C-alpha positions as CSV (number, residue, x, y, z in Angstrom):
1,X,0.3,-0.2,0.4
2,X,3.1,2.5,0.6
3,X,4.7,1.5,-2.0
4,X,1.1,2.4,-4.0
5,X,1.0,5.7,-2.5
6,X,5.0,6.8,-3.2
7,X,4.2,6.1,-6.8
8,X,1.0,8.4,-6.9
9,X,2.8,11.1,-5.3
10,X,5.6,10.8,-8.0
11,X,3.1,10.7,-11.1
12,X,1.4,13.5,-9.4
13,X,5.0,15.5,-8.9
14,X,5.8,14.4,-12.8
15,X,2.4,15.5,-14.2
16,X,2.8,19.2,-12.5
17,X,6.1,19.6,-13.9
18,X,4.6,18.6,-17.3
19,X,1.8,20.9,-17.3
20,X,4.2,23.9,-15.6
21,X,6.4,23.2,-18.7
22,X,3.4,23.0,-21.2
23,X,2.3,26.1,-19.7
24,X,5.6,28.3,-19.9
25,X,8.1,26.8,-22.2
26,X,8.9,29.2,-25.4
27,X,7.5,27.6,-28.4
28,X,10.0,26.8,-31.4
29,X,8.9,30.2,-33.3
30,X,9.2,32.2,-30.2
31,X,12.9,30.7,-29.3
32,X,14.0,31.7,-33.0
33,X,12.4,35.4,-33.2
34,X,14.5,35.8,-29.6
35,X,17.7,34.3,-31.3
36,X,17.1,36.5,-34.5
37,X,16.7,39.4,-32.2
38,X,19.9,38.9,-30.4
39,X,21.7,38.5,-33.6
40,X,20.4,41.7,-35.0
41,X,21.8,43.4,-31.7
42,X,25.0,42.1,-32.0
43,X,27.4,44.5,-34.0
44,X,29.8,42.8,-36.6
45,X,33.6,43.1,-36.2
46,X,33.0,45.5,-38.8
47,X,30.5,47.8,-37.0
48,X,32.4,47.5,-33.9
49,X,35.2,49.0,-35.4
50,X,33.3,51.7,-36.9
51,X,31.8,52.6,-33.8
52,X,35.4,52.9,-31.9
53,X,36.6,54.8,-34.8
54,X,33.8,57.5,-34.8
55,X,34.1,57.7,-30.9
56,X,38.1,58.2,-31.2
57,X,37.1,60.7,-33.6
58,X,34.7,62.8,-31.5
59,X,36.4,62.1,-28.1
60,X,38.5,65.3,-26.5
61,X,42.2,64.2,-26.2
62,X,43.9,65.2,-22.7
63,X,46.6,67.6,-24.9
64,X,43.3,69.0,-26.5
65,X,41.4,70.1,-22.8
66,X,44.8,71.4,-21.5
67,X,45.5,73.4,-24.3
68,X,41.6,74.8,-24.4
69,X,42.0,75.4,-20.5
70,X,45.3,77.3,-21.1
71,X,43.9,79.7,-23.7
72,X,40.8,80.1,-21.4
73,X,43.2,81.2,-18.3
74,X,45.1,83.6,-20.7
75,X,41.7,85.4,-21.5
76,X,40.6,85.2,-18.0
77,X,43.6,87.1,-17.4
78,X,43.6,89.4,-20.0
79,X,40.1,90.6,-18.7
80,X,41.0,90.8,-15.5
81,X,43.8,93.1,-16.4
82,X,41.5,95.7,-18.0
83,X,39.8,95.7,-14.8
84,X,42.4,96.2,-13.1
85,X,43.1,99.2,-15.3
86,X,39.9,100.5,-14.8
87,X,40.3,100.3,-10.9
88,X,43.7,102.2,-11.3
89,X,42.0,105.2,-13.5
90,X,39.1,104.9,-10.6
91,X,41.5,105.3,-7.6
92,X,43.5,108.0,-9.4
93,X,40.7,110.0,-10.0
94,X,39.4,109.6,-6.2
95,X,42.6,110.4,-4.9
96,X,42.7,113.7,-7.3
97,X,39.2,114.7,-6.2
98,X,40.4,114.5,-2.3
99,X,37.8,111.7,-2.0
100,X,40.1,109.2,-0.8
101,X,43.5,109.8,0.8
102,X,46.8,109.0,-0.6
103,X,46.9,106.0,2.2
104,X,43.5,104.8,1.0
105,X,44.9,104.5,-2.5
106,X,48.1,102.7,-1.4
107,X,45.8,100.2,0.2
108,X,43.5,99.6,-2.7
109,X,46.2,99.2,-5.2
110,X,48.2,96.5,-2.9
111,X,45.3,94.2,-2.9
112,X,45.2,91.1,-4.8
113,X,45.1,89.9,-8.1
114,X,48.0,92.6,-9.6
115,X,49.2,94.3,-6.4
116,X,50.9,97.4,-6.9
117,X,53.8,98.3,-4.8
118,X,53.9,102.2,-4.6
């Protein structure tokens, strides 16, 4: 009796697994459709080489970025020097009109970024 019960349970388990596979397994057509989609998504060696070449062409090199940063730094220094010239003229004008003292003038012109040693 016990042996028959074990066999019955085993047959029920097998039936459950077979039923699950039947309900959830991919059909041959679905499988081939997925394989085709995967194959079309994978680049060929030539396509991959073209992509890498395009990336290398568009990519900024370290030397290029460094050069551009130095150019920017130079442009900023030029602009700051022009502003410094305006400040000096303003300070001279204020000193001549006795709005600020000579001591104030020296203190202002000794400040960064371009200190004057008067």
